[in-house]
C-alpha positions in Angstrom: -61.5 83.1 263.4 -64.9 83.2 265.5 -67.7 84.6 263.5 -68.7 87.2 266.7 -70.0 90.6 267.3 -69.0 91.9 270.9 -70.9 94.1 272.6 -70.3 96.3 275.7 -66.9 97.2 275.1 -65.2 99.5 277.3 -64.5 103.2 275.9 -62.5 106.4 277.2 -63.6 110.0 277.9 -64.1 111.8 274.7 -63.0 114.5 276.6 -59.5 113.2 277.4 -59.1 111.7 273.5 -60.4 115.1 271.8 -57.0 116.7 274.7 -54.6 113.7 272.9 -55.9 114.8 269.1 -55.2 118.5 269.6 -51.4 117.6 269.7 -51.5 116.0 266.6 -50.5 112.5 265.1 -46.5 113.5 264.5 -46.0 114.7 268.0 -47.5 112.2 269.9 -46.2 109.5 268.2 -42.9 111.0 268.7 -43.3 111.3 272.7 -44.3 107.7 273.2 -41.3 106.5 271.6 -42.8 106.4 267.9 -45.0 103.4 268.4 -48.8 102.9 267.1 -48.5 104.1 263.9 -50.7 102.8 261.1 -48.2 103.0 258.6 -47.6 105.0 255.4 -50.2 103.3 253.5 -53.2 104.9 254.8 -54.1 108.6 253.7 -56.6 110.6 254.2 -59.7 110.7 251.7 -59.6 114.6 251.7 -56.7 116.8 252.8 -56.8 118.6 256.5 -59.1 116.3 258.4 -58.2 115.1 261.7 -60.2 113.5 264.3 -59.8 111.2 267.6 -62.1 108.7 268.6 -62.5 105.5 270.6 -62.0 102.4 268.0 -65.0 100.2 267.1 -62.8 97.2 265.1 -64.2 95.3 262.1 -63.0 91.9 260.2 -64.0 91.6 257.1 -63.7 89.7 254.1 -61.8 91.0 250.7 -64.5 92.9 248.9 -67.1 92.1 251.5 -68.5 94.5 253.5 -71.2 92.8 255.4 -69.4 93.3 259.1 -69.6 96.8 258.2 -73.0 97.0 258.1 -73.0 95.1 261.3 -71.2 97.4 263.2 -72.8 100.0 262.5 -75.3 98.9 265.4 -72.2 98.7 267.7 -71.3 102.5 267.3 -72.2 105.4 269.7 -71.3 108.4 269.5 -67.2 109.7 269.5 -66.5 106.4 268.3 -64.3 105.7 265.0 -64.4 102.3 262.7 -60.9 100.6 262.2 -62.0 98.0 259.5 -59.3 95.5 258.1 -59.7 92.1 255.8 -58.6 88.6 256.3 -56.5 89.3 253.2 -55.0 92.0 251.0 -58.1 94.4 249.4 -58.4 97.4 247.6 -62.0 97.2 246.8 -64.3 100.1 247.4 -66.1 98.2 250.5 -67.3 102.1 252.1 -68.9 105.3 250.8 -71.1 108.1 251.2 -74.5 105.8 252.2 -72.4 103.8 255.2 -70.4 107.4 255.9 -74.6 108.6 256.0 -75.5 106.0 258.8 -72.3 106.1 260.9 -73.1 110.0 261.3 -76.3 109.3 262.2 -74.7 107.7 265.2 -72.2 110.1 266.0 -69.1 108.1 264.6 -66.5 110.9 263.7 -64.4 108.8 260.8 -63.5 105.7 259.5 -60.4 104.1 259.3 -60.4 101.3 256.4 -57.3 98.7 255.0 -58.7 98.6 252.3 -60.4 100.6 249.5 -63.1 103.5 249.9 -65.2 105.6 247.4 -67.8 108.4 247.1 -65.0 110.6 247.3 -66.1 113.9 246.7 -69.4 113.4 248.4 -67.4 112.4 251.3 -65.5 115.3 251.6 -68.9 117.2 251.0 -69.9 115.9 254.3 -66.9 116.5 255.7 -67.3 112.7 257.0 -63.0 112.0 257.7 -61.6 108.6 255.9 -58.2 107.5 255.7 -57.9 104.7 253.5 -55.6 102.0 251.8 -56.9 102.9 248.4 -59.9 104.5 246.5 -61.5 102.4 244.4 -64.9 102.4 242.4 -65.4 98.6 242.5 -68.1 97.2 244.4 -68.4 94.5 247.2 -70.7 91.9 248.3 -72.8 91.5 251.5 -72.3 87.4 251.9 -69.5 86.7 254.4 -69.1 86.6 258.4 -66.2 88.2 260.2 -66.1 89.9 263.5 -67.2 92.8 265.3 -65.0 94.4 268.1 -62.6 91.6 268.2 -58.4 92.4 268.1 -57.2 93.2 264.7 -54.1 94.1 263.1 -53.9 97.1 261.1 -50.1 98.6 259.5 -48.2 95.8 262.2 -50.1 97.5 265.0 -52.4 95.8 266.8 -55.8 97.5 267.7 -58.2 96.5 270.2 -61.7 97.5 270.7 -61.9 100.7 273.0 -58.2 102.1 272.2 -57.7 105.3 271.6 -57.6 106.4 267.9 -55.9 109.9 266.5 -55.9 111.0 262.9 -54.8 113.8 260.7 -52.6 114.8 257.5 -49.7 113.0 258.9 -51.3 109.3 259.5 -53.2 107.2 261.8 -52.0 106.7 265.4 -53.4 104.2 267.9 -52.7 104.7 271.4 -53.7 101.6 274.0 -57.2 102.6 276.1 -54.5 102.1 279.5 -51.8 104.3 277.6 -54.5 108.0 276.9 -53.1 109.1 280.2 -49.4 108.7 279.4 -49.7 109.7 276.1 -51.2 113.3 277.3 -49.0 114.2 279.9 -45.7 112.7 277.4 -47.1 114.7 274.1 -47.6 118.0 276.3 -44.1 117.9 277.3 -43.2 116.8 273.9 -45.8 120.1 272.6 -43.8 122.5 274.5 -40.1 121.3 273.7 -41.3 121.4 270.0 -42.7 125.4 270.9 -39.2 126.3 272.4 -37.4 124.8 268.8 -39.7 127.1 266.8 -39.0 129.7 268.5 -35.2 129.8 268.7 -35.5 128.3 264.8 -37.4 131.8 263.9 -34.8 133.5 265.2 -32.1 132.0 263.5 -30.4 129.0 265.6 -29.6 126.2 264.2 -30.8 122.5 265.0 -27.2 121.9 264.4 -26.6 123.8 267.7 -29.5 123.2 269.6 -29.4 119.2 269.8 -25.9 119.4 270.2 -25.6 117.8 266.4 -21.9 119.8 265.9 -20.0 118.3 268.4 -20.9 115.1 267.2 -20.2 115.1 263.6 -16.2 114.2 263.9 -17.0 110.8 265.2 -18.9 110.1 262.0 -16.3 111.1 259.9 -18.0 114.0 258.8 -15.4 117.1 258.1 -15.8 120.9 257.1 -13.8 121.9 253.7 -13.3 125.0 251.7 -14.6 124.5 247.7 -11.2 124.7 246.8 -10.1 122.0 249.0 -12.6 119.9 247.7 -12.0 120.6 244.0 -8.5 119.5 244.4 -9.4 116.1 246.3 -12.8 115.8 245.6 -10.9 115.0 242.0 -8.7 112.6 243.2 -11.3 110.5 245.2 -13.5 110.6 242.2 -10.6 109.1 240.3 -10.0 106.3 243.2 -13.3 105.5 243.2 -13.7 105.0 239.9 -10.6 102.5 239.8 -12.5 100.3 242.7 -15.8 100.4 240.9 -13.5 99.3 237.8 -11.5 96.2 239.7 -15.0 95.1 241.3 -16.6 94.9 238.2 -13.0 92.8 237.1 -13.7 90.5 240.4 -17.0 89.3 238.9 
């Protein structure tokens, strides 16, 4: 790993990022073919958080937040700091003081594949944070890492300047080159969801709206009455019990 701080990374328009973020993580994720989700392990430190911005990436040593302090200088209005470590860590690498420093530079939030602390203060500040853990365990400031290099979080590649959107459903990365495609696809997806929502409110079933009903027989799903099920179900359970007994005997 090269211990570098890359400066002057390109960024996308904040207006366009805000347009994308307004659709929400789940809708954009579906619209882009279910790609870019950083995984269920990253959860908001407090509910109701929603943001979007340009990624400033940080690679830290476990239990060491030196490079977060280094990265603050590289942040500007509309950025989101995205932090990971060279191996798994749950230490509280970020808290109120760093959030105060980032907010002074217009940073919109933090995504960290490690731990955070001072959750009550972060909530009171209204500073959005998504993390893999909450921990009072402190850190040191001693080991070099890197800033604004490609990193991997939740199996997804995050490059500096990529678009990050985050809400209660999780965190999504959209490559900077795909921002406009994401907005267009999310707009189409949102319109379909709005139409489905209206139909469901009027009583239409997903089985019919999505053409699922005619697919059920091919999947081996049949409809029987309760009386039919009571009669065939008992026999089915008996057969299953005999089969299970036979399987145990063959081991």
